[in-house]
C-alpha positions in Angstrom: -81.7 -112.7 19.3 -80.5 -112.1 22.8 -79.8 -108.5 23.8 -76.2 -107.9 22.7 -75.5 -106.3 26.0 -76.0 -109.7 27.7 -74.0 -111.8 25.3 -70.9 -113.2 27.0 -67.5 -114.0 25.7 -68.4 -117.7 25.9 -71.3 -117.2 23.5 -69.1 -116.0 20.6 -65.6 -117.3 21.3 -63.9 -120.0 19.2 -63.8 -123.1 21.4 -61.1 -125.1 19.5 -57.7 -123.7 20.4 -54.3 -125.0 19.6 -51.7 -124.9 22.3 -48.1 -125.7 22.1 -45.3 -126.3 24.5 -42.9 -123.4 24.9 -40.0 -125.6 23.8 -41.5 -126.4 20.4 -39.6 -124.8 17.6 -40.8 -121.7 15.7 -41.0 -123.8 12.5 -43.0 -126.6 14.1 -45.4 -124.1 15.6 -45.9 -122.4 12.2 -46.7 -125.7 10.6 -49.3 -126.5 13.3 -50.9 -123.1 12.7 -51.0 -123.7 9.0 -52.4 -127.2 9.4 -55.0 -126.0 11.9 -55.8 -122.9 9.8 -55.5 -120.7 12.9 -54.0 -117.3 13.4 -52.8 -117.8 17.0 -51.6 -120.5 19.4 -51.4 -120.5 23.1 -47.9 -121.3 24.5 -47.8 -123.5 27.6 -45.3 -124.4 30.2 -46.1 -127.3 32.6 -49.7 -127.2 31.3 -50.0 -123.5 32.3 -50.7 -120.9 29.6 -47.7 -118.4 29.6 -48.0 -116.7 26.2 -49.5 -116.4 22.8 -48.0 -116.5 19.3 -50.0 -114.9 16.4 -49.4 -114.9 12.7 -48.2 -111.4 13.1 -45.4 -112.5 15.4 -44.0 -114.6 12.6 -44.1 -111.8 10.1 -42.7 -109.1 12.4 -40.6 -110.8 15.2 -39.0 -113.6 13.2 -38.1 -111.3 10.3 -37.2 -108.2 12.3 -34.9 -110.1 14.7 -33.7 -112.8 12.3 -34.7 -115.6 14.7 -33.8 -119.0 13.4 -36.8 -121.2 12.8 -35.2 -123.9 14.9 -35.3 -121.7 18.1 -38.0 -122.3 20.7 -41.3 -120.6 20.0 -40.9 -119.0 23.5 -38.5 -116.6 21.8 -41.4 -114.9 19.8 -44.4 -115.3 22.1 -46.1 -112.3 23.6 -46.0 -112.4 27.3 -47.4 -111.7 29.9 -50.6 -113.4 28.6 -53.7 -111.3 28.9 -56.9 -113.3 29.1 -60.6 -113.1 29.8 -63.2 -115.4 31.4 -66.0 -117.0 29.3 -68.7 -115.6 31.6 -67.7 -112.0 31.2 -69.5 -109.6 28.8 -68.0 -109.1 25.3 -67.3 -105.5 26.2 -64.7 -106.6 28.7 -62.7 -108.3 25.9 -63.2 -105.3 23.6 -61.9 -102.9 26.3 -58.9 -105.1 27.1 -58.1 -105.4 23.3 -58.2 -101.7 23.0 -56.2 -101.0 26.1 -53.4 -103.5 25.3 -53.5 -102.9 21.5 -54.2 -106.6 20.8 -56.7 -108.4 18.6 -56.7 -111.9 20.0 -57.4 -113.0 23.6 -57.4 -116.4 25.1 -60.4 -117.3 27.2 -59.3 -119.0 30.5 -61.6 -120.4 33.1 -60.1 -121.8 36.3 -56.6 -121.9 34.8 -57.7 -123.9 31.7 -57.8 -122.5 28.2 -61.4 -122.9 27.0 -61.3 -120.7 23.9 -60.1 -117.6 22.1 -61.9 -114.4 21.2 -60.8 -112.1 18.4 -61.6 -108.7 17.2 -63.2 -110.4 14.2 -65.5 -112.3 16.5 -66.7 -109.0 18.0 -67.2 -107.6 14.5 -69.1 -110.7 13.5 -71.5 -110.2 16.4 -72.5 -106.9 14.8 -73.7 -108.7 11.8 -76.5 -110.5 13.7 -77.4 -107.7 16.1 -80.4 -105.3 15.9 -79.6 -101.8 14.9 -79.7 -100.3 18.4 -77.3 -103.0 19.8 -75.1 -102.6 16.7 -74.7 -98.9 17.3 -74.0 -99.4 21.0 -71.5 -102.1 20.4 -69.8 -100.3 17.6 -69.2 -97.1 19.6 -68.3 -98.9 22.8 -66.2 -101.8 21.4 -65.3 -102.0 17.7 -64.4 -98.4 17.3 -62.0 -98.7 20.3 -60.3 -101.9 19.1 -59.7 -100.7 15.5 -58.8 -97.1 16.4 -55.3 -98.4 17.1 -55.0 -99.3 13.4 -56.6 -96.3 11.8 -54.4 -94.2 9.5 -56.3 -91.1 10.8 -55.1 -91.3 14.4 
């Protein structure tokens, strides 16, 4: 296996990403996510990524604010959109996830969405790493990302 310190975001990201127009309804977006079996979609305006909607946005924002499912998905998207490049090291994604308290990041190269990386992708990388790399990645990346969700903080 390649040294975990040299693995890039492009090596572990999910390459198939669903994107939707910002005018699509909340309900239509939810159906697309269900059909695609994905936990997030990228929201686009004029073919430019402007936001992200995750499964958590449906459970929290729609319920908490009583948005009608016929309203545009733009109402519940998270924006501004934070992203990473595919050629960056995985640590960059982990640091951004920790800093922004997010678990899903679109991967954008030259203005084009080429994938998505999640906290789960980073954890999965641990499963195929040698012990030294696992320890290093855990203490540098995974512990940071999930510290936001720990009941002990």
